[in-house]
VOPAGU-2260 file (C-alpha; in pm, 1 decimal, decimal comma):
REM VOPAGU-2260
SITE   aa  ch    i         X         Y         Z
SITE  MET   A    0    1934,1   -1459,0     -64,0
SITE  GLY   A    1    1603,2   -1598,0      59,2
SITE  GLN   A    2    1282,4   -1479,9      21,4
SITE  LYS   A    3    1125,3   -1208,6     224,2
SITE  LYS   A    4     749,8   -1168,0     299,4
SITE  LEU   A    5     636,7    -797,3     324,5
SITE  HIS   A    6     482,4    -697,2     632,0
SITE  LYS   A    7     119,1    -610,7     698,5
SITE  GLY   A    8      57,2    -242,3     601,0
SITE  THR   A    9     -90,0      17,5     871,3
SITE  ASP   A   10    -432,4     -30,2     739,1
SITE  GLY   A   11    -407,3    -411,2     820,9
SITE  ALA   A   12    -414,1    -539,1     459,2
SITE  GLY   A   13    -107,6    -759,8     359,4
SITE  ASN   A   14     120,7    -567,6     137,9
SITE  ALA   A   15     245,3    -851,2     -38,1
SITE  ASP   A   16    -105,2    -995,6     -98,1
SITE  SER   A   17    -249,4    -668,2    -226,7
SITE  PHE   A   18      67,0    -628,9    -463,9
SITE  MET   A   19      -1,5    -979,4    -589,9
SITE  ARG   A   20    -353,9    -929,6    -653,8
SITE  GLN   A   21    -268,9    -595,7    -872,0
SITE  LEU   A   22     -16,3    -744,1   -1058,0
SITE  ALA   A   23    -215,0   -1056,1   -1138,7
SITE  GLU   A   24    -498,3    -820,4   -1246,0
SITE  ARG   A   25    -281,0    -629,3   -1490,3
SITE  MET   A   26    -141,2    -974,4   -1605,8
SITE  GLU   A   27    -481,3   -1091,0   -1667,9
SITE  ALA   A   28    -595,8    -788,6   -1871,6
SITE  CYS   A   29    -306,8    -870,5   -2130,3
SITE  PRO   A   30    -453,8   -1039,4   -2405,8
SITE  ASP   A   31    -143,8   -1242,9   -2530,5
SITE  ALA   A   32     194,5   -1320,8   -2437,4
SITE  GLU   A   33     350,3   -1039,1   -2642,2
SITE  SER   A   34     157,5    -781,6   -2436,1
SITE  LEU   A   35     199,7    -952,1   -2108,4
SITE  ASN   A   36     567,0    -935,1   -2182,1
SITE  ASP   A   37     571,8    -561,2   -2291,5
SITE  ASN   A   38     332,4    -433,6   -2042,8
SITE  VAL   A   39     401,5    -630,4   -1725,4
SITE  LEU   A   40     702,4    -863,4   -1724,8
SITE  ILE   A   41     963,7    -616,1   -1889,0
SITE  PRO   A   42     863,2    -336,0   -1661,6
SITE  PHE   A   43     892,3    -564,7   -1359,8
SITE  ALA   A   44    1205,9    -708,3   -1430,3
SITE  ALA   A   45    1339,9    -351,0   -1523,0
SITE  ALA   A   46    1234,5    -232,8   -1182,2
SITE  LEU   A   47    1409,0    -529,1   -1022,0
SITE  GLU   A   48    1717,0    -487,6   -1206,9
SITE  ASN   A   49    1748,1    -101,5   -1098,2
SITE  VAL   A   50    1677,5    -168,4    -731,9
SITE  CYS   A   51    1909,0    -482,4    -702,1
SITE  GLY   A   52    2176,8    -341,3    -915,6
SITE  ALA   A   53    2184,2     -21,0    -703,4
SITE  ARG   A   54    2195,8    -240,8    -390,0
SITE  GLY   A   55    2474,6    -468,9    -536,4
SITE  TYR   A   56    2257,9    -758,3    -480,5
SITE  VAL   A   57    2287,6   -1095,5    -649,6
SITE  LEU   A   58    1972,3   -1236,5    -647,5
SITE  ASN   A   59    1787,9   -1578,6    -712,9
SITE  ILE   A   60    1439,1   -1589,4    -601,2
SITE  TYR   A   61    1318,9   -1947,5    -612,0
SITE  GLY   A   62     942,7   -1997,6    -644,5
SITE  GLU   A   63     736,4   -2352,4    -649,1
SITE  THR   A   64     744,7   -2332,8   -1031,2
SITE  SER   A   65     981,5   -2060,6   -1122,2
SITE  ASN   A   66    1311,2   -1882,3   -1079,2
SITE  ILE   A   67    1393,6   -1493,1   -1104,7
SITE  ILE   A   68    1781,1   -1454,0   -1124,4
SITE  PHE   A   69    1942,9   -1124,7   -1108,4
SITE  SER   A   70    2325,8   -1122,5   -1148,9
SITE  GLY   A   71    2413,2    -786,7   -1247,0
SITE  ASP   A   72    2604,0    -884,6   -1526,2
SITE  PRO   A   73    2468,9    -929,9   -1862,6
SITE  ASP   A   74    2716,4   -1213,4   -1964,5
SITE  ASP   A   75    2592,4   -1404,4   -1658,5
SITE  ALA   A   76    2233,8   -1332,6   -1782,4
SITE  GLU   A   77    2299,1   -1485,4   -2119,9
SITE  ALA   A   78    2463,6   -1774,8   -1969,3
SITE  LEU   A   79    2197,1   -1847,9   -1743,0
SITE  TYR   A   80    1940,2   -1797,3   -2023,8
SITE  ARG   A   81    2111,1   -2063,9   -2222,4
SITE  LEU   A   82    2134,7   -2303,2   -1907,6
SITE  VAL   A   83    1764,8   -2284,8   -1840,9
SITE  GLU   A   84    1684,1   -2311,2   -2213,6
SITE  ASP   A   85    1908,9   -2612,0   -2264,9
SITE  TYR   A   86    1734,8   -2791,9   -1967,1
SITE  LEU   A   87    1397,7   -2700,8   -2055,1
SITE  GLU   A   88    1483,4   -2843,6   -2397,0
SITE  SER   A   89    1628,4   -3174,6   -2271,2
SITE  ARG   A   90    1307,6   -3216,0   -2055,0
SITE  ALA   A   91    1099,9   -3158,9   -2341,4
SITE  ASP   A   92    1295,8   -3401,4   -2572,8
SITE  SER   A   93    1291,5   -3679,4   -2281,5
SITE  THR   A   94     904,3   -3662,2   -2275,4
SITE  SER   A   95     844,5   -3690,7   -2631,1
């Protein structure tokens, strides 16, 4: 499934841009990675899981420097996590 941009709202402001700014503000307010995870990332992931799960989506959002993957299956989530961790570890090992 490809990326989809949100359309401009009736007030002319870009909904996607507004949401991104609000999300960035919340993220910047977090003093450390733990609070960022607890207060922003986990609630965002939970909302994504709820919506995607209810609609039966399998989703891979590919950004310029990131991926967000929703498979709907806890076993897949664990396997994908391990693949990513192994890949990142191998890159770290090759640069040191």
